[in-house]
N, C-alpha and C positions, 0 to 999 in steps of 0.2 A: 400461828393465824398471821393472814396476810391481808392489811387493808393496802390495795393497790389500785384502786379504782383512778385511771387518770382524769381530770376535767376534761369537758368535751369543747367543742369550738363555736356551738349555738345553743341555745335554750332561753327559758323566760329570764325575767330580772329576778336575783337573788333576791329574797324578802329581807329587809333591813331596817333600821332607822330608829326613833325613837317611836314611832307610832306602833310598829312590828313587836318592839319589846312591851308596849303597854298591852298589845292584845295577847300575847305570850304569859304576861303576868296572870292577865282576866283569865285565860285559857287553864293556867296551872290552878288557879285557885277553884275553878269548875271540877277541873280532874281531880284535885284533892278530896274533894266532896264526893263525887260520885264515880271516879275511875272511868267517866266515859266523856266524850264530846262529840257532840253532831251525831251521836247514834252509834258512833265506833268505840271500841274498847281504847283507851289512852293512858299513858303513864307519863311520869316526869323522869329525864333523862339528864343524870348530872356527870359532868366531865370535868375534868382538869384542864384548863386551857394550855395549849402548846407553847404559847408565847408569854402568857402574863402569869401562869402558875396559878391562877384564879379560877374557882369554882365557877360553871356555868352550868345551868340548869333550862332544859328545853322541854315544852310539851312535844311527844310524838304519839302517833297511832300505835297500835301494835297487834298482832296476830297471832294465836296460838301456834306454838310449834312442838315438835317431839319430846314426849318426855317432859313437859311442862315449862319447857323453854317459851320464850317470848319472842317473835320475828318484827325488827322495824326495817324501814325502808330511809335510805340517806337520799331523798327525794330532791330537797330543796325546791318543790312546787316545780321541778323540771328545768332548773337553772343549769347554765353549762358547766358551774362548778358545782364541786360536791359542798355540803353543809359545813359550817366550821366543827359541829361535834365530831363528825366522821375523823376528821384530821386530829381531835384532842382524842379519841378513843385509840389512834392508832400510836400517839406519841405518850400516852399515859393508860394503857391498858389496865393495869391493876388499881387504878384509881375510880374506877365505872360503877356508878349504883343509880338504881332507880327507886322512884316512889310509885306504889302500885297498890291497890286494895288494902290502903291505910297503913302500909308498913314501907319502911326502907330496907332496902337490901341491896347487900354488893353482889355485884355480876359479873361474869366473863363474858365478854364479848368478841364473836367470831364472824367473820366475812363468810358469805357462803359464796362458792363457786361452783361452774360447771352443772352437770345435772342437778346436784342438791339445789341451787341457785334457781335453777329453772323450776323444779318443783315447787319450791316455794313461792315463788313469782306468780305462778298458775293459782296457787291457794289465794296469795293474796288480790291479786287481780278479780277475782271470783268472788271475793267478799267486799272489796272494795273497787268498783272500776275506775273512780278517778285516777288512782295511780298508774293505770293505762294511758291516761290522758297526760300525766307529767311525762311517762317515757318517749309519748310522742313530741314533746318539746324540744326535746335535747337529744343528741347524738351520742351521750356517754350513756352508759349500762347503770343503771342504778342500782347501787349497793344494796344488798340484802344482810342484816346483821342479826345473829341468833345472840340472845342475851339468856344465860343459863346461871341461877342465883349460884352463887360461892358459897363452897363448904368451909 
């Protein structure tokens, strides 16, 4: 499992601050009730902070992957840097879980590369063209992560 996508040199402003945290909290409540946000599948991703050791929960869109897995994108809305949760997964891969469909599930996270990433990316932008807009804002490759329920 290799989480090795470097930050880019240009991109949109990374979402942050108290307003962003409030919006995420409101989104998380809606996702917990319906499993969707703005017409898309969504889940709550919980990681352990690489610097703080504290749990961090973030709402993210997901897309169906092979064999019941879920695909997520570390887009950070097209920012030059990867989102914090991407680095948290890399630092603590055995402590990742998701809330989806009324359940909390421990997951294994794997970054997709090469042809496998390209196939998944085509599926994602076909289902949600906004991700292609994020990709245009930055010069980094947006990481695609496959989440598989841990046995």
